[in-house]
C-alpha positions in Angstrom: 58.8 208.7 -57.6 58.1 205.9 -55.1 56.2 204.0 -57.7 59.2 204.1 -60.1 61.5 202.8 -57.3 59.1 199.9 -56.5 59.0 198.9 -60.2 62.8 199.0 -60.4 63.1 196.8 -57.3 60.6 194.3 -58.7 62.4 194.2 -62.0 65.7 193.6 -60.2 64.3 190.7 -58.2 62.9 189.1 -61.3 66.3 189.3 -63.0 68.1 187.9 -60.0 65.5 185.0 -59.7 65.9 184.1 -63.4 69.7 184.1 -63.1 69.6 181.8 -60.0 67.0 179.5 -61.6 69.1 179.1 -64.8 72.3 178.5 -62.8 70.6 175.8 -60.6 69.4 173.6 -63.5 66.7 175.5 -65.3 63.7 173.8 -66.9 65.0 170.2 -66.5 65.3 170.3 -62.8 62.0 172.2 -62.4 60.2 169.5 -64.4 61.6 166.7 -62.2 60.7 168.5 -59.0 57.3 169.4 -60.2 56.3 165.8 -60.5 56.6 165.1 -56.8 55.2 168.5 -56.0 52.0 168.0 -58.1 51.6 164.5 -56.8 51.8 165.8 -53.2 49.3 168.6 -53.9 47.0 166.1 -55.6 47.3 163.7 -52.7 46.6 166.3 -50.0 43.9 168.4 -51.5 42.1 166.3 -54.1 42.2 162.5 -54.4 44.0 161.3 -51.3 44.6 157.8 -52.9 44.9 158.5 -56.6 44.6 155.6 -59.0 46.5 157.2 -61.8 49.5 155.0 -62.5 51.5 158.0 -63.8 51.3 159.8 -60.4 53.5 158.5 -57.7 54.6 160.0 -54.4 58.4 160.3 -53.9 58.5 157.5 -51.3 56.3 155.1 -53.2 58.2 152.3 -55.2 57.7 152.2 -58.9 55.2 149.5 -60.0 56.3 147.0 -62.7 54.4 147.2 -65.9 54.1 145.0 -69.0 54.8 141.3 -69.6 58.2 140.1 -68.5 60.6 137.6 -70.0 60.5 133.9 -69.7 60.8 132.5 -66.2 63.9 130.6 -66.9 62.7 127.3 -68.4 63.9 126.6 -72.0 60.3 126.4 -73.3 59.0 124.2 -76.0 56.5 125.4 -78.6 53.7 125.0 -76.1 55.3 126.9 -73.3 54.9 130.6 -72.7 56.8 132.7 -70.1 54.6 135.2 -68.3 56.7 136.2 -65.3 56.4 139.8 -64.3 53.4 141.8 -65.3 51.5 144.3 -63.3 50.7 143.9 -59.6 47.0 143.3 -60.4 48.0 140.5 -62.8 50.3 139.0 -60.2 47.7 139.0 -57.5 45.1 137.6 -59.9 47.5 134.7 -60.7 47.6 133.9 -56.9 43.8 133.6 -56.6 41.2 131.7 -58.5 41.0 134.3 -61.3 38.2 134.7 -63.7 36.1 131.5 -63.5 35.4 129.4 -66.5 31.9 128.1 -67.4 33.4 124.7 -67.1 34.3 125.0 -63.3 33.4 121.8 -61.6 33.5 119.7 -64.9 37.3 119.2 -65.0 39.4 119.0 -61.8 43.1 118.7 -60.9 42.9 115.4 -59.2 46.5 114.6 -58.4 49.6 116.7 -57.8 51.8 114.0 -56.3 54.2 114.1 -59.3 55.0 117.9 -59.0 57.8 117.0 -56.6 59.5 114.8 -59.2 63.3 114.9 -59.1 63.6 115.5 -62.8 61.5 117.0 -65.6 60.8 113.6 -66.9 59.3 112.5 -63.5 57.3 115.7 -62.9 53.6 115.4 -63.6 50.1 116.2 -62.4 46.7 114.8 -63.4 43.3 116.2 -64.3 40.0 114.4 -64.7 36.6 115.1 -66.2 33.6 114.5 -64.0 31.6 111.4 -64.7 28.4 113.5 -64.6 29.5 115.5 -67.6 27.0 115.2 -70.5 29.5 115.8 -73.4 33.2 115.5 -74.1 35.3 118.6 -73.5 37.8 119.8 -76.1 41.1 120.7 -74.5 42.2 122.8 -77.5 44.0 125.9 -76.1 43.8 124.8 -72.5 46.9 125.4 -70.3 48.4 125.1 -66.9 50.0 128.2 -65.2 52.3 128.5 -62.2 51.5 131.5 -60.0 55.0 131.6 -58.7 57.0 131.6 -62.0 54.3 132.8 -64.4 55.2 129.9 -66.8 52.1 128.8 -68.8 52.2 125.4 -70.5 49.7 124.6 -73.2 48.2 121.2 -73.7 49.4 119.8 -77.1 47.7 117.4 -79.6 47.8 113.7 -79.1 47.5 110.5 -81.1 44.7 108.0 -80.7 45.5 105.3 -81.4 49.3 105.6 -81.3 51.5 103.3 -83.4 55.2 102.7 -83.1 57.6 103.5 -86.0 55.2 105.6 -88.0 54.0 109.2 -88.4 50.9 109.3 -86.2 47.8 111.3 -86.9 47.3 113.5 -83.9 44.4 115.8 -82.8 43.2 117.8 -79.8 42.2 115.9 -76.8 38.5 115.3 -76.4 38.1 114.5 -72.8 35.1 112.2 -72.3 33.2 112.0 -69.0 35.3 110.1 -66.5 38.5 110.3 -68.5 41.8 111.5 -67.1 44.9 113.3 -68.4 48.4 112.8 -67.0 50.3 115.9 -67.8 54.1 115.2 -67.8 56.4 118.2 -67.9 59.0 116.5 -70.1 59.2 114.8 -73.5 57.3 111.7 -74.6 59.5 108.5 -74.5 57.8 107.5 -77.8 57.9 111.0 -79.4 54.2 112.0 -79.1 51.4 112.4 -76.6 48.9 109.5 -76.8 45.8 107.9 -75.4 46.4 104.7 -73.5 44.9 101.5 -74.8 44.9 97.8 -73.8 48.2 97.3 -75.5 50.1 100.3 -73.9 51.9 98.0 -71.4 54.1 96.7 -74.2 55.7 100.2 -74.5 57.1 99.9 -71.0 59.3 97.0 -72.0 61.7 99.3 -73.8 61.0 102.8 -72.3 60.4 104.3 -68.9 57.1 106.0 -68.1 56.2 108.1 -65.1 53.8 107.1 -63.6 54.1 103.5 -64.8 51.9 102.2 -67.6 49.4 99.6 -66.7 50.5 96.0 -67.4 47.1 94.6 -68.3 47.5 93.6 -71.9 45.4 90.8 -73.5 46.2 87.3 -72.4 49.0 85.9 -74.7 47.2 82.6 -75.0 44.4 84.3 -77.0 46.6 84.4 -80.1 46.8 80.6 -80.3 43.5 78.8 -79.9 43.7 75.0 -79.5 42.8 73.6 -82.9 44.1 70.8 -85.0 45.4 73.2 -87.6 47.3 75.2 -85.1 48.8 72.0 -83.6 50.1 71.1 -87.0 51.3 74.6 -87.9 53.1 75.6 -84.7 53.8 72.3 -82.9 52.9 71.0 -79.5 55.7 73.0 -77.7 54.1 76.3 -78.8 51.1 75.5 -76.6 53.3 75.4 -73.6 55.5 78.4 -74.6 52.9 81.0 -75.5 50.7 80.9 -72.3 53.8 81.1 -70.2 54.9 84.5 -71.7 54.2 87.3 -69.2 51.5 89.8 -70.2 52.8 92.9 -72.0 56.2 91.3 -72.9 57.6 90.5 -76.3 59.7 87.3 -76.2 63.1 88.4 -77.3 65.5 86.0 -75.6 65.4 82.6 -73.8 63.1 81.0 -76.3 63.3 77.2 -75.9 65.0 75.4 -78.8 62.0 73.1 -79.0 59.8 76.0 -80.2 59.3 75.9 -83.9 60.2 78.8 -86.2 56.5 79.3 -87.0 55.7 79.6 -83.3 58.6 82.0 -82.7 57.3 84.2 -85.5 53.8 84.1 -84.2 54.8 85.3 -80.8 57.1 88.1 -82.0 54.6 89.4 -84.5 51.6 89.3 -82.2 53.0 89.8 -78.7 54.3 93.3 -79.4 52.8 96.7 -79.2 52.0 97.1 -82.8 51.0 93.5 -83.2 48.6 93.9 -80.2 47.2 97.1 -81.7 46.5 95.5 -85.1 44.7 92.6 -83.4 42.6 94.6 -81.0 42.1 98.2 -82.3 38.5 97.6 -83.4 37.5 96.0 -80.1 35.1 97.9 -78.0 37.5 97.6 -75.0 40.6 98.8 -76.9 40.8 102.5 -76.0 41.7 103.4 -72.5 40.4 106.2 -70.2 43.8 107.9 -69.7 45.7 110.3 -71.9 49.5 110.7 -71.6 50.2 114.3 -72.5 53.8 115.7 -72.6 54.4 119.4 -72.2 57.8 119.3 -73.9 59.7 121.4 -71.3 63.5 121.3 -71.0 63.2 122.0 -67.3 60.9 121.5 -64.4 57.7 123.6 -64.6 56.4 123.6 -61.0 58.1 124.7 -57.8 59.5 121.9 -55.6 58.3 123.5 -52.3 55.1 125.5 -52.8 53.2 126.7 -55.8 49.7 127.6 -57.0 48.8 125.9 -60.3 45.8 127.0 -62.3 44.1 125.0 -65.0 42.9 127.5 -67.7 40.5 127.1 -70.5 41.0 128.3 -74.1 40.0 131.9 -73.0 42.4 131.9 -70.1 39.6 131.5 -67.5 40.2 129.4 -64.5 38.7 125.9 -64.4 40.4 124.6 -61.3 43.3 125.5 -58.9 45.8 123.3 -57.0 47.9 124.7 -54.2 50.7 123.0 -52.3 
């Protein structure tokens, strides 16, 4: 008799418990609460500091996962936004990261231009060590901001560059001792290029940051003193040509005593394309600096403080600049 009474009481309690459980939310609520409960049990009795990303104590913040959206710059074809990501990725971006086999062979040598007021004046420079034994192909190389996550890839460049034509461009082969100026904006001449002894002529019509060198060939070299030249161009030409400043094309203020032949000689030869045609096969023609433009619509680097990593084609760190 007592046994029957106990079974009846137990059955009644089970029915009452089920009724209350269903009324209070049922399976859905139980599942939500069980997550925190199982985490707490696991924390206390088993792991203590579990590394399973799916387990989280109720007071722990949820960690971000996955790649985020662009960091805000209107990126060109060689810009990738990588803001966000996991905490481990974020911490890795603020340290040296995975080292490249080329560590010590290419360095960030100047960051003075990262504080440029506009995107067109923002730049930094990298340089290959003179002790390198071979050129380094910068195909797939990039720069990345640890603050914003923006990653800018180094584009192709022309060597030699010519005005007014479609240039043949290729990946930068950085010879020992050569440097690359990496400007955040767009090229004033429409393409990245390698400097040469004629590049100063480009600055007559366009602005470059930093300024291009003004060490073009001496204008007098286009007019050797010969009897034939005296007859063809006139005596006044021998006073006019040497007086023209280096890296300037004479456009105005040409003396009336200068003959038409002399005028044409100066304008055809003392210009960027004219200088290139005269000197491109000279051993001293090509320069040791590349002007590379990252084609960003907005500034890439933070004006106050940032950590910028130079990455190789595998995303491994070659060098780091902090400021």
